[in-house]
N, C-alpha and C positions, 0 to 999 in steps of 0.2 A: 504494500500500500504506500500508500506512501507511504499515505499511505503509502508506503509507496517507494519505488526505486529512485535513485539519485542520478539524474542526467548530468553529464559532464562533457564539455566540448573538447577537452584536451586529449581524449583518447579516441582516435578516429579510425585506426587500422587494426585489423586482427593480427594476433601474434602468429608468426610463421611456425610451422612444425608442430602444431597442436592438433590433437585428435578432435575432429569436428563432432562425431557422435558424443564424445565426453563433454565438449563445450556446450552443445545444445541440451544435453541432459542436465548440466549445471544450471543453464538459464531456465529450463522448464521447471526444475525443482525450486528455483528462486521464486517464480511466479505462483507456484502451488503454495509455497509457504506464505507468500504475500496474500493470496486469496483466503488462506486460513485466518488471517487477521480480521477480516470482515465477520467471519463466523464467531470467533472468540469475542470480538467487541459486542456483537449482538447478544451473545450468551451472557456476558458479564454485565450488561447494561443495568439489570435490576439491582446489582450489588455495588456498582462503582460509577459515579458521575463521569461524564465525557471528558472534562478537562483534567480530572484526576488521572484517568486512564492515559490521556495524552502525555501528561507530565511524567508519570512513572515509566511509561514505555520508552520515551526518549532518554530519560535519565539512566535507566538500567541498561539500555542498548549501548549508550555512550560509554558507560562504565565497563561493560564487557569488552568493547572493541578498543578502548584506550590503551591497554597494555600491548595489544597486537601491533599497534603503529608506533611503538616506543622509539624506533629509529627516526621517526619524522617529528618528534616532539619539538625539536629546535625550529624547524621550518614552520610548524603550526603556531608556535609562540610568536615568531616574527610576523606572520600574517595577521594574527590577532592584534598585535601591537600597532600595526600599520593601517589595518582596515577593519577594525572591530565593529563599527556601526554597520558597515555593509554586510559583514558576515552575520550579525545578529538579525538584521532586517530580512535578509534572504532566508535564513533559517526559520524566522518567525512566520514568513509567508508560506514557504514550501513544506514545513514540517508541523509547526504549531497550529496555524489556522487550517491548513489542509486536513490534518488528521483530526483535530478537534471538531471540525464541521462534519466530518464523516461520522464520528462517534455520536455526535448530537443527532444527526439525521437518522441514524440507525435506531433511535428511540421511537421513530414515527413511521419508518418504512422498512421493507424487506431488504435483506442483504443482497438478494438477487437483483432487485431494482437498482440498488446503490452501485453494484458492479457494472451494470449496463451503462448507467449515467457517467461513471468515471471513464468509460471508453471515449467520452467526448474530449478528454484532456488534450490529445494530440491535435485535434481540430482547433481547440481554443489556443493552443500554442502557436499554430500557424497564423491565426488571425492577429494575436498579440505581437508576434514577431514582425508583422507588417507595420504596426504602428510604433513599436518600441525600438526595433532594430532597423526598420526601413527595408526589410526583406520583401521581395516581390511576392504578391499573392497569386496572381494569375487567374484566368477564367475558371479552369477546372477546380482549383483549390477553393475559389469563391463559391462555386456551385456545390462542391462537397461540403463546405461549411454550412451552406443554406440547408441542404438536405439533413445534415446532422442536427441542425437547430430545430427542424421540423420534428425529428425523432425525439429530441429532448422535450419539446412542448407536448407531444403525444403522451410521453411517460409522466411528465409533471401533472398534466391534466387528467391522467389516468384514462385516456381515450374518451373523455366526456366533453363534447363540444359545448354543452350548456355551461359546464363548470369553467371552461376556458373563457366564454363570453362574460361570465360573472366574475372572472379573475379569482376563482376559488381554487386554490392549490393546496396540496398536502405539504405542510412545512418540512417534512422529512426529505422529500425530493428537492426542495429549494435549498436546503442545507447542503445536499450532495452536489448540486449544480455549483454552489458557491465554492465547494472544495475543489471541483474540477477546474474552476476559473483560477483559484489560488495556485494549483499545480502548474497550469499553463504559464501564469505570470512568473512563478518561481523559476521554471525552466528557462524562460526568456531572460530573466535578470541574471541567472547564473551564467548563461551563454555570453551575456554582455560583459560580465565582470572579469572573466578570463583569469581566475585565480591561478597563480603559478605554483601549484602544489598537486601532488598525485591524488588519485580519486579517493582511495580509502581514507587517508588522513583528512581529506576535505569532508567526507561523509561524517567522520567523528566530530569534526569541528561544528558542522551544521546540526548534528544531533544535540551537542552541548548547547549551541545557540538556541535551538528550538526548545529545549528543556528550560532554559533561562527565561525565554519569552512566555512559556506556559505557566511558569510559577505564579505570577499575579492572578491569572485566571483560576488556577487551582486554589489559591488562598481565598479568592472571592467565593468560590463554591463552599469552602469550609466555613467562612463567616456567614454565608447564607443558610447554613444548616444542612447543606447537601454533603453528607459524609459517607465514606465508603463503609460497607458492612460485608467484607469479604468472607465467604465460607469456602469450603473445599473447591467447589466448581469455579468460583471467582478467582481463587489463588492460582488454579491451574491455567485459567484463561490469561491472567496477567503474566504468568511465567512464560506462556507461549508467545504472547505478543512482544515481550522483551527479548526472549532468547531465540527460538527457532524462527518466529515471525518478525523479529527485529534484527538483532545483531547478525545472526546467521544469514538471514535473507539479504541484508545489505552487503555482507561479505561475498556471498555467491553472485550477487549482481556485479560487484566489482570484478570478480573473476571472469564472468561472462563477457563483460565489456573488454577486458584485456585479451580474451581469446577470439571473440567474434567481431569486435569493433562496436562502437557505440550505436551505429545505425541498426545493425541486425539484432543486437541485444535488446534495443528499445522496441523494435517492431514486435517482438515476442510478448510485449505487454498485453496484447489482446487475448493471450491464453488465460490471463487472470480472470477475465469476464466469464469464460467458460468454466474455469475451476470454481469460481464463486457460486455459479448456478448449481453445479454438481454437488459441492459440499453443503450448500444451503438445503438442497433436497435431502441429502443423506443425514445431516445432523440437526437441521431445524425444521424439517418437514415442509419447506417452502416449495411452491410450484411457480411456473412461469405464467403470468397473466397475459391476456390477449393484448393489452396495451404495452406490456413489456416486449412481446414479440414484434408488434407493429413498430414501436419506437426503435428497437434494435435493428430492424430491417432498414429503416431510414439512416440510422447512424452508420451501419456497415456500408451501405451504398455511398454515403458521403465520404467515408474513409477511403473507399476504393477510388472514387473520383479524385480525391485530393492527393493520394499517394501513388496510385498505380498508373495513372495516365500522365505521361510526361509531355510537356509542350514541344511541338515540332520545331526543330531548329531551322531557321531560314538559311538557305544557301545563297551566298553572294557570288555572282558571276563577274569576274573581272575581264573586261574586254582587252 
């Protein structure tokens, strides 16, 4: 989940001499573990408020990974000293807000629906990159974004045209849309920042920054009387989102980027949506609604238009 993987622009090429089956298996396991976070978050929701879950997941994942990157502590410290505000801001957008919004939304909607909406994040990234980075959008990407937007509206309105006309939406889906937007903005800002540090140490820094940004929201929950009351199931869920679904998932994503390259590793993100639906069916008893299927069809069509169709290169004839 972010929920979610960490996109990083500095790793662009696959490592030579690496077994592709092993590399793809690593990436697939990464997205399976990431999908499990949706299930665990839905499971633990009655026992743990969303911002508490966000704070403790980020804090524990950072603590687990920090010793692994001990060789990079010097470079990490230099980056924090020179660009602390930027690191905290990007961590707050991409990890704190993105995850906290998902956990809040899961109080009101299915994990399956949340997984489908989060598939919008690459489209949102393309649109935001047009305005933040000045990257060309193009006709096909624009049409793809429009189709994906239609799919999002279908899901948020739950296929009810009258609810759409009355602007009556389920708050859960709106929280998840906000999370997808934060993820897209985070990806664009991280691309623009071009931090001169390796991927995994950067992940650890952003996890720490995200935990720091989540602390005031966590304290606000405590002062508001929303306290955690974890039992055995809740403790297991927290252990999962911090360990296998947190530290290990981020580490595996780092390995998949090193072996497959950032582009191919990120494209496998769409496996997460499938895994969420399967796991939600097996562990939560959820099913796909008609509006989920209709919205997913528009989103998939939009993604295909935006990513699969390449603009035709003009040939210039010199006389």
